[in-house]
C-alpha positions as CSV (number, residue, x, y, z in Angstrom):
1,M,-14.2,-6.8,20.2
2,D,-11.6,-4.5,18.3
3,Q,-12.6,-1.2,17.9
4,P,-13.1,0.2,14.5
5,L,-10.2,2.3,12.7
6,L,-10.7,5.9,13.9
7,G,-10.1,9.4,12.9
8,F,-8.8,12.3,14.4
9,D,-11.7,14.4,15.4
10,A,-13.0,10.8,17.1
11,V,-10.4,11.3,19.7
12,M,-9.6,14.5,20.2
13,P,-11.9,17.6,19.7
14,Q,-10.5,19.7,16.6
15,Q,-9.0,22.8,17.4
16,P,-7.8,25.4,14.4
17,P,-4.2,24.9,13.6
18,H,-1.7,27.2,15.1
19,G,0.4,26.9,12.1
20,E,1.5,25.0,9.1
21,Q,3.8,23.1,8.4
22,G,5.5,24.0,4.5
23,V,7.1,21.0,2.4
24,L,11.0,22.2,1.8
25,F,11.0,20.0,-1.4
26,T,8.5,18.7,-3.9
27,D,9.3,15.6,-6.0
28,P,6.6,15.2,-8.7
29,V,8.2,12.7,-10.4
30,S,7.4,8.8,-9.1
31,L,10.4,6.0,-9.5
32,V,7.9,3.6,-10.4
33,D,5.8,3.3,-13.3
34,E,2.2,2.9,-12.9
35,N,1.7,0.3,-15.5
36,L,3.9,-2.4,-14.0
37,G,2.6,-5.1,-11.7
38,Y,4.9,-7.1,-9.7
39,R,4.9,-10.9,-8.9
40,G,4.4,-12.1,-5.3
41,P,8.3,-13.1,-4.6
42,T,8.9,-9.3,-5.2
43,A,5.9,-7.7,-3.6
44,C,7.2,-9.9,-0.9
45,K,10.8,-8.6,-1.1
46,A,9.7,-5.1,-1.1
47,A,7.0,-5.4,1.8
48,G,9.1,-7.5,3.9
49,I,6.9,-10.4,4.4
50,T,7.2,-13.9,3.8
51,Y,5.6,-15.6,0.9
52,R,3.5,-17.8,3.3
53,Q,2.3,-14.3,4.8
54,L,1.1,-13.1,1.2
55,D,-0.8,-16.3,0.4
56,Y,-2.6,-16.3,3.5
57,W,-3.2,-12.4,3.5
58,A,-4.7,-13.1,-0.3
59,R,-6.9,-16.2,0.2
60,T,-8.1,-14.2,3.5
61,K,-8.9,-11.2,1.3
62,L,-7.0,-9.0,3.8
63,V,-4.8,-7.7,0.7
64,T,-5.5,-9.1,-2.8
65,P,-3.9,-8.5,-5.7
66,T,-5.6,-5.7,-8.2
67,V,-3.6,-6.5,-11.4
68,R,-4.0,-10.1,-11.4
69,S,-5.4,-12.7,-9.1
70,A,-4.2,-16.5,-9.2
71,S,-6.4,-18.7,-11.0
72,G,-5.9,-22.0,-11.0
73,S,-2.4,-24.0,-11.0
74,G,0.6,-22.0,-12.5
75,S,-0.8,-18.9,-12.6
76,Q,0.7,-16.2,-10.6
77,R,-0.6,-13.2,-9.2
78,L,0.4,-9.8,-9.7
79,Y,0.6,-7.0,-7.5
80,S,0.1,-2.7,-8.2
81,F,2.4,-0.5,-6.2
82,R,-0.7,0.4,-4.0
83,D,-0.9,-3.1,-3.5
84,V,2.2,-3.3,-2.4
85,L,2.0,-0.2,-0.2
86,V,-0.5,-1.6,1.5
87,L,1.3,-5.3,2.2
88,K,4.3,-2.9,3.6
89,I,1.7,-1.1,6.0
90,V,0.1,-3.9,7.3
91,K,3.7,-5.6,8.1
92,R,4.6,-2.5,9.9
93,L,1.1,-2.7,12.0
94,L,1.9,-6.3,12.8
95,D,5.3,-5.4,14.2
96,T,3.8,-3.2,16.8
97,G,1.2,-5.7,18.2
98,V,-2.5,-4.3,16.6
99,S,-4.6,-7.3,16.1
100,L,-5.3,-9.0,12.7
101,Q,-8.9,-7.8,13.0
102,Q,-7.7,-3.9,13.6
103,I,-5.7,-4.1,11.2
104,R,-8.1,-5.3,8.3
105,T,-10.3,-2.9,9.3
106,S,-7.9,-0.3,8.6
107,V,-6.6,-1.2,5.5
108,E,-10.7,-1.3,4.1
109,H,-10.6,2.2,5.6
110,L,-7.5,3.1,3.5
111,R,-8.8,1.7,0.3
112,T,-11.3,4.1,0.5
113,R,-8.6,7.1,-0.2
114,G,-7.6,8.3,-2.7
115,V,-4.2,7.9,-3.8
116,E,-2.8,11.7,-3.4
117,D,-5.2,11.0,0.0
118,L,-2.4,8.1,1.3
119,S,0.6,10.0,0.9
120,G,-0.7,13.0,3.7
121,I,-1.4,10.2,6.4
122,T,0.2,9.4,9.6
123,L,-1.3,6.0,11.2
124,M,-0.6,6.3,14.8
125,S,-1.2,3.2,17.1
126,D,-0.9,2.5,20.8
127,G,-0.8,-1.3,20.0
128,A,-4.6,-1.9,20.3
129,S,-6.1,0.9,18.2
130,V,-5.2,2.7,15.0
131,Y,-5.9,6.5,14.7
132,E,-5.3,8.3,11.5
133,C,-3.8,11.6,11.5
134,T,-3.5,14.3,8.4
135,S,-1.4,16.8,10.1
136,P,1.7,17.3,12.2
137,T,-0.8,18.9,14.8
138,E,-2.8,16.2,15.2
139,V,-0.1,13.8,15.8
140,I,1.2,15.9,18.5
141,D,-2.1,16.0,20.6
142,L,-2.6,12.5,19.7
143,V,0.9,11.4,21.4
144,Q,0.3,14.4,24.2
145,A,-3.1,12.5,25.1
146,G,-1.6,9.2,25.3
147,Q,-3.0,7.8,22.5
148,G,-0.1,7.2,20.2
149,V,2.9,5.2,20.5
150,F,3.7,4.3,17.2
151,G,3.5,6.0,13.8
152,I,3.7,5.1,10.1
153,A,3.7,8.1,8.0
154,I,3.0,6.7,4.7
155,G,4.1,9.3,2.8
156,R,7.5,8.2,3.9
157,V,6.3,4.7,3.4
158,W,5.5,5.0,0.0
159,R,9.1,7.0,-1.0
160,E,11.1,4.3,0.6
161,L,9.2,1.9,-1.4
162,E,9.1,3.4,-4.6
163,V,13.3,3.6,-4.3
164,N,12.9,-0.8,-3.6
165,L,10.7,-1.2,-6.9
166,S,12.4,1.0,-8.9
167,Q,15.2,-1.2,-8.5
168,L,13.3,-4.8,-8.5
169,P,11.9,-6.6,-11.7
170,G,8.0,-5.6,-12.7
171,E,5.8,-6.8,-15.5
172,V,4.0,-4.6,-17.5
173,T,0.5,-5.3,-17.4
174,Q,-1.8,-6.7,-19.8
175,E,-4.0,-3.3,-20.1
176,S,-0.9,-1.2,-20.7
177,Q,0.0,-4.1,-23.7
178,D,-3.4,-3.5,-24.9
179,V,-3.1,0.4,-25.0
180,A,0.1,0.2,-27.1
181,G,-0.7,-2.3,-28.9
182,E,3.1,-3.7,-28.5
183,V,3.6,-7.7,-28.1
184,H,5.9,-7.8,-25.0
185,D,6.7,-11.4,-24.8
186,E,7.7,-14.7,-26.6
187,L,4.5,-16.3,-26.3
188,S,2.5,-13.1,-27.6
189,A,4.7,-12.9,-30.5
190,L,4.5,-16.5,-31.7
191,R,0.6,-16.0,-31.4
192,A,0.5,-12.8,-33.4
193,R,3.1,-14.4,-36.3
194,K,0.3,-17.5,-36.1
195,A,-2.8,-15.3,-36.1
196,A,-1.3,-13.3,-39.0
197,R,-1.0,-16.2,-41.2
């Protein structure tokens, strides 16, 4: 049986950091509108996965769409930016040889984190286990101990995904339509005109 996602403290004793690496540039401007949702094909393209993988992961509840799930024939799933980020991370972990069970545990752990927390995490893997590091010192110590072979800096994946998704089509979510009180598609406009008569 695979081990659960291990925090750095479980692997290495906590030592006070000798120095902090500063951030040279901070860019608070996001390229992706938070009110957008992405259909399956767009999510697949941005995450680098096949539609078959997307469908399987949704049906097995590994990564489910949080904006809108499929509810019958003809309906389409709608994924949020964070969903697509998790899809991309799952793909990268699979590419390193991490088991699907271990990835499932990692995804459940990532869901408990706030959005701001995710950008500061580096996931390290030796192909069997996944470790969470929250500072450059932890990453170095983990590699020196022989625990980490492959790392995923979530902040970097986040930024890469923002650039990719800003160039792909998204849909305004129903919640943001309701808040704005505007009609964003022809069918809604037709229904609104009929209701006004």
